PALUM-595683 format. One record per atom (N, C-alpha, C, O): atom name; x, y, z; residue number from 1. Coordinates in pm, 1 decimal. Each point is the difference from the previous one (the first is absolute). Layout:
! residues N
PT  atomo        c1        c2        c3  num
PT     CA         X         Y         Z  NUM
...
! end
This chain:
! residues 110
PT  atomo        c1        c2        c3  num
PT      N    9342.0    8692.3    7933.0    1
PT     CA      48.6     135.6     -13.7    1
PT      C     123.9      16.8      85.8    1
PT      O      -7.7     -11.8     122.3    1
PT      N     119.6      38.6    -182.6    2
PT     CA     124.1      15.6      73.3    2
PT      C      14.1     144.8      43.7    2
PT      O     -27.5      92.2     -76.8    2
PT      N      70.5     -73.3     200.2    3
PT     CA      12.1     132.9      58.2    3
PT      C     146.0      25.2      35.0    3
PT      O      57.2     -71.8      81.9    3
PT      N       3.8     173.6    -143.4    4
PT     CA     137.7      35.0      28.2    4
PT      C       2.8     126.9      83.2    4
PT      O     -72.0      95.6     -28.7    4
PT      N     154.9     -94.9     131.5    5
PT     CA      15.5     118.9      81.5    5
PT      C     141.9       5.7      54.1    5
PT      O      76.4     -95.8     -11.6    5
PT      N     -42.6     209.7      70.9    6
PT     CA     135.8      17.0      50.0    6
PT      C      -1.9      35.2     148.0    6
PT      O     -98.5      51.2      53.2    6
PT      N     210.1     -80.4      10.8    7
PT     CA      22.1      33.9     139.6    7
PT      C     129.6      79.1       6.5    7
PT      O      94.3     -29.4     -73.5    7
PT      N     -88.5     128.9     160.3    8
PT     CA     122.9      75.3      21.2    8
PT      C      58.4     -46.1     132.8    8
PT      O     -63.5      12.7     104.7    8
PT      N     184.4     -66.0    -110.0    9
PT     CA      65.1     -50.1     119.8    9
PT      C      59.9     115.1      79.8    9
PT      O      10.1     112.2     -49.7    9
PT      N      29.5    -140.3     173.5   10
PT     CA      54.9     103.5      86.8   10
PT      C     120.2      70.1     -60.8   10
PT      O      21.2     118.7      24.8   10
PT      N      58.3    -190.6    -104.5   11
PT     CA     118.9      61.0     -60.5   11
PT      C     -31.6      72.3    -131.7   11
PT      O      90.8      47.7     -68.1   11
PT      N    -220.4     -39.9      32.3   12
PT     CA     -40.4      71.2    -120.5   12
PT      C     -10.9     -88.0    -123.1   12
PT      O     -46.9      46.2    -104.0   12
PT      N      88.6    -170.8     112.8   13
PT     CA      -9.7     -93.3    -112.2   13
PT      C    -146.3     -27.4     -32.7   13
PT      O     -81.5     -22.2      89.6   13
PT      N      49.3      23.9    -217.5   14
PT     CA    -136.5     -30.3     -42.7   14
PT      C      -2.4    -143.7     -51.2   14
PT      O      78.3     -37.8     -87.1   14
PT      N    -169.5     -41.1     142.7   15
PT     CA     -15.0    -140.2     -39.4   15
PT      C    -137.9     -15.9     -61.6   15
PT      O    -100.3      32.6      63.5   15
PT      N      94.1     -82.4    -186.5   16
PT     CA    -127.5     -25.0     -66.4   16
PT      C     -25.1    -149.0      -4.6   16
PT      O      91.2     -79.6     -22.4   16
PT      N    -215.8      43.3      43.9   17
PT     CA     -37.9    -139.7     -17.4   17
PT      C    -148.5      -6.9     -29.7   17
PT      O     -73.5      97.7      14.3   17
PT      N      31.7    -216.2     -56.2   18
PT     CA    -139.7     -16.4     -36.4   18
PT      C     -59.9    -118.6      71.9   18
PT      O      70.1     -91.6      43.0   18
PT      N    -199.5      95.5     -31.2   19
PT     CA     -74.6    -110.3      58.5   19
PT      C     -87.3     -58.6    -110.2   19
PT      O     -45.0      70.8     -90.0   19
PT      N      22.7    -197.7      98.6   20
PT     CA     -79.0     -69.2    -101.9   20
PT      C    -148.1      30.4       9.1   20
PT      O     -39.9     110.7      36.2   20
PT      N     -39.1    -207.3     -68.4   21
PT     CA    -143.6      17.2     -15.5   21
PT      C     -77.8     -23.0     128.5   21
PT      O     -88.7     -85.4       2.9   21
PT      N     118.8     157.8     101.9   22
PT     CA     -81.5     -13.1     119.4   22
PT      C     -22.1     136.1      62.7   22
PT      O      79.9      92.3     -15.8   22
PT      N    -189.4     -82.9      86.3   23
PT     CA     -37.7     124.1      65.4   23
PT      C      65.3       5.7     136.5   23
PT      O      28.1    -104.0      59.6   23
PT      N      -3.6     223.6      -9.4   24
PT     CA      57.3      15.6     132.4   24
PT      C    -106.3      37.7     101.6   24
PT      O      32.6      56.4     104.4   24
PT      N    -157.9     -85.9    -131.9   25
PT     CA    -106.5      21.9      97.4   25
PT      C     -14.5    -127.2      81.2   25
PT      O     -24.1    -107.6     -54.7   25
PT      N      38.9     120.6     184.5   26
PT     CA      -2.8    -116.2      87.2   26
PT      C    -101.7      18.7     110.9   26
PT      O     -58.8     107.1      15.2   26
PT      N      39.2    -212.1      61.3   27
PT     CA     -99.7       3.2     106.7   27
PT      C      31.6     103.4     106.5   27
PT      O     -91.4      50.0      65.5   27
PT      N     216.9     -16.8     -46.6   28
PT     CA      38.7      93.2     105.3   28
PT      C      29.3     140.7     -50.0   28
PT      O      58.5      79.5      73.6   28
PT      N     -96.8     -46.5    -195.0   29
PT     CA      31.8     131.1     -55.6   29
PT      C     -52.4     113.0      87.3   29
PT      O      72.3      95.8      27.1   29
PT      N    -196.7    -105.8      16.9   30
PT     CA     -57.2     107.1      82.5   30
PT      C      75.8      13.4     131.7   30
PT      O      28.0     111.3      44.4   30
PT      N       4.6    -222.3      17.3   31
PT     CA      75.4       3.1     125.9   31
PT      C     137.8      62.4     -19.9   31
PT      O      46.4      76.3      84.8   31
PT      N      19.3    -108.4    -196.5   32
PT     CA     131.7      56.1     -29.0   32
PT      C     -11.1     150.9     -19.3   32
PT      O      81.1      75.6      53.6   32
PT      N    -180.3     -31.9    -129.4   33
PT     CA     -18.4     144.1     -23.1   33
PT      C     -27.6      71.8     131.4   33
PT      O      53.7     108.2      24.0   33
PT      N    -136.9    -167.2      61.2   34
PT     CA     -28.3      61.5     130.7   34
PT      C     126.4       9.0      85.0   34
PT      O      25.9     103.4      61.6   34
PT      N      52.3    -210.1     -57.9   35
PT     CA     124.1       0.5      77.8   35
PT      C      98.7     103.2     -53.5   35
PT      O      66.2      69.0      77.5   35
PT      N     -56.1     -58.5    -210.8   36
PT     CA      89.7     100.1     -58.4   36
PT      C     -45.6     141.7      33.4   36
PT      O      82.2      86.8      29.4   36
PT      N    -212.7     -63.8     -33.8   37
PT     CA     -53.1     132.2      35.3   37
PT      C      33.7      35.2     143.9   37
PT      O      38.3     113.3      29.1   37
PT      N     -52.6    -210.1      61.2   38
PT     CA      33.8      24.1     140.9   38
PT      C     149.4      27.7      15.8   38
PT      O      38.8      90.0      74.5   38
PT      N      45.1    -167.1    -144.3   39
PT     CA     144.7      19.6       8.9   39
PT      C      39.1     137.5     -54.6   39
PT      O      86.0      67.5      56.5   39
PT      N    -149.1     -26.9    -166.1   40
PT     CA      27.5     132.6     -57.1   40
PT      C     -38.5     109.2     100.3   40
PT      O      74.8      95.7      20.4   40
PT      N    -191.4    -110.9      41.6   41
PT     CA     -43.2      97.0     100.5   41
PT      C      95.4       5.0     117.5   41
PT      O      33.1     107.5      50.1   41
PT      N      10.4    -223.2      -6.9   42
PT     CA      93.6      -7.2     112.3   42
PT      C     133.6      63.9     -38.2   42
PT      O      59.7      71.3      80.7   42
PT      N     -12.5     -96.3    -202.6   43
PT     CA     125.6      58.2     -45.6   43
PT      C     -10.8     152.1      -9.9   43
PT      O      95.8      71.0      30.5   43
PT      N    -211.5     -21.0     -73.0   44
PT     CA     -21.9     144.8      -3.0   44
PT      C       9.6      57.1     141.7   44
PT      O      54.5     108.5      19.8   44
PT      N    -107.2    -181.5      78.0   45
PT     CA       9.1      42.8     139.3   45
PT      C     145.7       6.0      45.1   45
PT      O      40.4      94.4      68.0   45
PT      N      38.0    -194.6    -105.6   46
PT     CA     142.2      -1.7      35.0   46
PT      C      70.2     119.9     -62.7   46
PT      O      84.0      63.5      63.7   46
PT      N    -118.3     -32.7    -187.9   47
PT     CA      59.0     115.6     -68.0   47
PT      C     -31.2     128.0      77.3   47
PT      O      87.4      84.7      18.6   47
PT      N    -212.2     -71.1      26.1   48
PT     CA     -38.0     118.7      78.5   48
PT      C      76.2       5.1     131.7   48
PT      O      38.4     107.5      45.9   48
PT      N     -16.7    -223.8      14.9   49
PT     CA      77.7      -5.4     123.9   49
PT      C     140.0      56.4     -22.1   49
PT      O      50.4      77.1      81.6   49
PT      N      11.5    -116.2    -192.4   50
PT     CA     134.5      48.9     -32.5   50
PT      C      -4.7     150.7     -26.3   50
PT      O      85.1      74.7      48.3   50
PT      N    -185.0     -30.8    -125.1   51
PT     CA     -13.6     142.8     -30.6   51
PT      C     -15.7      84.1     126.6   51
PT      O      46.8     113.7       5.5   51
PT      N    -113.3    -170.2      97.0   52
PT     CA     -23.5      72.8     124.6   52
PT      C     110.2     -22.8     103.2   52
PT      O     -10.1      46.1     113.7   52
PT      N     113.9    -116.4    -153.6   53
PT     CA     114.4     -19.0      89.0   53
PT      C     -28.6     -89.3     119.8   53
PT      O      59.6      18.5     106.2   53
PT      N    -149.3    -114.5    -121.4   54
PT     CA     -31.4     -87.9     112.4   54
PT      C     118.2     -92.0      30.5   54
PT      O      91.2     -16.5     -81.0   54
PT      N     -96.0     -42.1     199.2   55
PT     CA     107.1     -84.8      51.2   55
PT      C      39.5    -108.5    -100.4   55
PT      O     -85.6     -70.9     -52.9   55
PT      N     215.4      59.0      27.6   56
PT     CA      50.8     -96.9     -98.5   56
PT      C     -36.5    -142.8      36.6   56
PT      O     -30.1     -80.7     -88.0   56
PT      N      32.5      48.5     216.4   57
PT     CA     -35.4    -136.2      41.8   57
PT      C    -143.6     -31.7     -38.7   57
PT      O     -28.4    -109.8     -47.8   57
PT      N     -62.2     204.5      67.9   58
PT     CA    -140.7     -21.1     -36.7   58
PT      C     -15.6     -13.7    -150.7   58
PT      O     -78.4     -82.0     -47.7   58
PT      N     153.1     162.4     -27.0   59
PT     CA      -5.0      -8.0    -146.3   59
PT      C      45.3    -138.5     -45.1   59
PT      O     -63.6     -61.2     -85.9   59
PT      N     172.9      11.6     143.1   60
PT     CA      51.1    -132.0     -38.0   60
PT      C     -98.7    -110.9      34.0   60
PT      O     -16.3     -94.7     -76.9   60
PT      N     -49.5     106.0     192.1   61
PT     CA     -99.8    -100.1      38.3   61
PT      C    -115.1      -0.1    -100.2   61
PT      O     -44.9    -105.9     -43.8   61
PT      N      -2.3     224.4       8.0   62
PT     CA    -110.3       8.6     -95.8   62
PT      C      42.4     -46.8    -138.5   62
PT      O     -77.8     -64.2     -70.5   62
PT      N     199.7      95.6      31.8   63
PT     CA      51.8     -44.8    -128.9   63
PT      C      10.1    -153.0      -3.5   63
PT      O     -25.7     -62.3    -103.0   63
PT      N      63.0       3.7     214.8   64
PT     CA       5.0    -145.3      10.4   64
PT      C    -139.1     -60.7     -19.2   64
PT      O     -14.2    -105.2     -62.3   64
PT      N     -88.0     171.6     115.8   65
PT     CA    -137.8     -47.6     -16.3   65
PT      C     -41.0       4.9    -147.4   65
PT      O     -68.9     -89.8     -48.4   65
PT      N     111.0     194.2     -22.4   66
PT     CA     -30.8      10.5    -143.2   66
PT      C      68.5    -112.8     -76.2   66
PT      O     -61.3     -64.1     -85.2   66
PT      N     187.9      40.2     115.9   67
PT     CA      73.4    -107.5     -67.4   67
PT      C     -67.7    -134.5      24.6   67
PT      O     -12.0     -81.0     -91.9   67
PT      N     -31.9      56.8     214.4   68
PT     CA     -68.8    -124.6      33.1   68
PT      C    -129.4     -12.9     -80.0   68
PT      O     -31.4    -107.7     -50.8   68
PT      N     -43.7     217.5      39.6   69
PT     CA    -125.2      -1.7     -76.2   69
PT      C      27.0     -31.2    -147.2   69
PT      O     -74.8     -75.2     -62.5   69
PT      N     180.0     132.0       8.2   70
PT     CA      34.9     -24.4    -139.9   70
PT      C      42.2    -145.7     -19.2   70
PT      O     -40.4     -64.2     -97.0   70
PT      N     121.4      12.4     188.9   71
PT     CA      43.1    -140.2      -9.7   71
PT      C    -118.8     -95.0       8.1   71
PT      O      -6.9     -97.1     -75.3   71
PT      N     -86.3     124.1     165.5   72
PT     CA    -118.0     -85.7      12.1   72
PT      C     -87.4       7.4    -124.6   72
PT      O     -58.4    -100.2     -41.1   72
PT      N      49.4     217.6     -18.6   73
PT     CA     -75.1      14.7    -124.6   73
PT      C      68.1     -79.4    -111.4   73
PT      O     -66.5     -65.3     -80.5   73
PT      N     198.0      71.5      76.8   74
PT     CA      75.0     -77.7     -98.6   74
PT      C     -23.5    -148.4      14.2   74
PT      O      -7.4     -71.9     -99.6   74
PT      N      -4.6      24.9     223.6   75
PT     CA     -26.3    -142.6      23.3   75
PT      C    -135.8     -40.6     -55.8   75
PT      O     -14.2    -109.1     -55.3   75
PT      N     -85.3     195.9      69.4   76
PT     CA    -133.3     -29.4     -55.5   76
PT      C       7.2      -7.9    -152.0   76
PT      O     -56.8     -90.4     -61.4   76
PT      N     127.4     185.9       1.7   77
PT     CA      15.3       1.2    -145.9   77
PT      C      72.0    -126.8     -45.8   77
PT      O     -39.6     -62.5     -98.4   77
PT      N     144.2      25.3     169.5   78
PT     CA      75.6    -120.1     -34.9   78
PT      C     -87.5    -124.3      10.2   78
PT      O       2.6     -85.4     -88.7   78
PT      N     -79.7      75.0     196.2   79
PT     CA     -89.1    -115.4      17.8   79
PT      C    -100.9      -8.2    -114.8   79
PT      O     -22.8    -106.8     -56.7   79
PT      N     -37.6     222.0      23.5   80
PT     CA     -94.9       4.1    -111.7   80
PT      C      68.1     -42.3    -129.8   80
PT      O     -56.3     -75.4     -79.4   80
PT      N     177.9     124.8      59.0   81
PT     CA      72.1     -29.7    -123.2   81
PT      C      28.0    -149.9     -10.3   81
PT      O     -15.6     -59.9    -106.4   81
PT      N      56.5       1.0     217.0   82
PT     CA      26.9    -144.1      -0.2   82
PT      C    -127.7     -77.2     -29.6   82
PT      O       0.2     -91.7     -82.1   82
PT      N    -109.3     128.4     148.7   83
PT     CA    -125.8     -73.5     -14.6   83
PT      C     -63.2      14.6    -137.7   83
PT      O     -71.3     -89.7     -45.0   83
PT      N      96.4     200.6     -21.9   84
PT     CA     -65.6      23.3    -129.3   84
PT      C      98.4      -5.6    -116.5   84
PT      O      -4.2     -92.9     -80.7   84
PT      N      91.3     190.7      72.1   85
PT     CA      88.9      12.2    -116.1   85
PT      C      96.2    -116.9     -12.4   85
PT      O      19.3     -54.7    -108.6   85
PT      N      41.3      16.6     221.2   86
PT     CA     100.3    -105.1      -6.4   86
PT      C     -63.1    -135.0     -33.0   86
PT      O      56.1     -77.5     -77.5   86
PT      N    -171.1      49.5     135.3   87
PT     CA     -70.2    -124.8     -31.7   87
PT      C     -30.2      -4.4    -149.6   87
PT      O      20.4    -102.2     -65.6   87
PT      N     -69.0     213.8      12.9   88
PT     CA     -29.6       6.9    -143.8   88
PT      C     127.1     -15.9     -82.7   88
PT      O      -0.7     -67.9    -102.7   88
PT      N     109.4     130.1     146.8   89
PT     CA     126.4      -9.0     -73.7   89
PT      C      50.8    -143.6      -4.1   89
PT      O      48.0     -46.6    -103.3   89
PT      N     -58.8     -22.9     215.5   90
PT     CA      44.1    -140.1       4.1   90
PT      C     -87.2     -85.4     -91.7   90
PT      O      50.4     -85.4     -73.0   90
PT      N    -180.7     109.0      77.4   91
PT     CA     -92.6     -77.8     -83.3   91
PT      C      25.9      21.6    -148.6   91
PT      O     -16.5     -92.2     -79.9   91
PT      N      57.1     213.6      42.2   92
PT     CA      22.6      31.2    -141.6   92
PT      C     146.9     -12.9     -40.9   92
PT      O      34.3      21.9    -116.2   92
PT      N      52.6     -57.7     211.8   93
PT     CA     141.5     -16.2     -32.0   93
PT      C      73.8     131.1     -18.7   93
PT      O     101.4       4.5     -69.5   93
PT      N    -151.2     102.5     130.8   94
PT     CA      61.4     132.8     -14.2   94
PT      C     116.2      14.4      98.4   94
PT      O     -18.3      45.7     112.9   94
PT      N     137.6     -85.3    -156.9   95
PT     CA     118.2       5.6      85.7   95
PT      C      42.1     144.5      28.8   95
PT      O      57.8      27.9     105.1   95
PT      N     -86.1      62.7    -196.7   96
PT     CA      36.6     140.9      19.2   96
PT      C     -71.1      58.9     121.8   96
PT      O      59.8      77.4      74.7   96
PT      N    -186.6    -113.2     -53.9   97
PT     CA     -74.8      50.1     114.3   97
PT      C      61.9     -48.0     130.6   97
PT      O       4.4      74.3      98.1   97
PT      N      43.1    -197.7     -96.9   98
PT     CA      65.5     -54.3     118.7   98
PT      C     130.1      74.9      26.5   98
PT      O      30.9      32.5     114.6   98
PT      N      45.3      -5.0    -220.1   99
PT     CA     125.2      74.6      14.0   99
PT      C     -27.1     142.1      48.8   99
PT      O      73.4      51.2      84.5   99
PT      N    -178.3      13.2    -137.1  100
PT     CA     -35.8     135.2      42.7  100
PT      C     -37.3       2.3     148.2  100
PT      O      37.9      92.1      72.3  100
PT      N    -112.0    -193.3     -27.1  101
PT     CA     -35.7      -7.7     140.5  101
PT      C     124.8     -13.4      85.9  101
PT      O      11.4      64.5     104.2  101
PT      N      81.0    -147.0    -147.3  102
PT     CA     123.9     -18.9      74.5  102
PT      C      75.9     131.9      13.2  102
PT      O      49.9      32.0     107.8  102
PT      N     -40.7      44.4    -216.2  103
PT     CA      67.3     130.4       2.6  103
PT      C     -73.5      96.7      92.5  103
PT      O      62.4      73.5      76.5  103
PT      N    -194.6     -74.2     -84.1  104
PT     CA     -79.9      90.8      82.6  104
PT      C      16.9     -31.5     149.0  104
PT      O      11.7      90.9      82.1  104
PT      N     -10.6    -220.1     -47.8  105
PT     CA      19.2     -40.2     139.2  105
PT      C     137.9      45.2      47.9  105
PT      O      14.3      50.3     111.4  105
PT      N      86.0     -68.5    -195.6  106
PT     CA     135.0      40.2      35.3  106
PT      C       8.2     149.7      31.6  106
PT      O      65.8      40.0      96.0  106
PT      N    -132.5      41.5    -176.5  107
PT     CA       0.0     145.0      24.0  107
PT      C     -81.6      35.2     124.3  107
PT      O      37.1      89.4      76.0  107
PT      N    -147.5    -159.8     -55.9  108
PT     CA     -89.4      28.9     111.5  108
PT      C      64.4     -28.8     134.7  108
PT      O     -22.6      73.2      96.4  108
PT      N     102.3    -178.6     -88.8  109
PT     CA      56.1     -38.0     128.2  109
PT      C     133.5      67.0      31.7  109
PT      O      56.9     -25.5     106.1  109
PT      N      -5.8     109.7    -194.4  110
PT     CA     127.5      70.4      25.1  110
PT      C     -15.3      99.5     111.3  110
PT      O      96.0      68.4      35.3  110
! end
């Protein structure tokens, strides 16, 4: 079952692509969801700090913590993707999946 979806880039460009016949449920899905929930909660706290006019230095420190949490979550997703999707793509000769991973890594590390 091929799944097509789109992403909206920072400049507003819409990019559509599809994934082949594999599921995106991985061993770390629950951990990723928990980490994202914590990051969302932390980001909401940062938003409240800004709304209440708290010290800019403290806001920046907390924002840095959110960015770190998001980056670490991305690393877990990437590791899962390599261990599952990419291994399957190599085994089945799916060069498009390898190219998509390369593009995703490029965007993630910017």
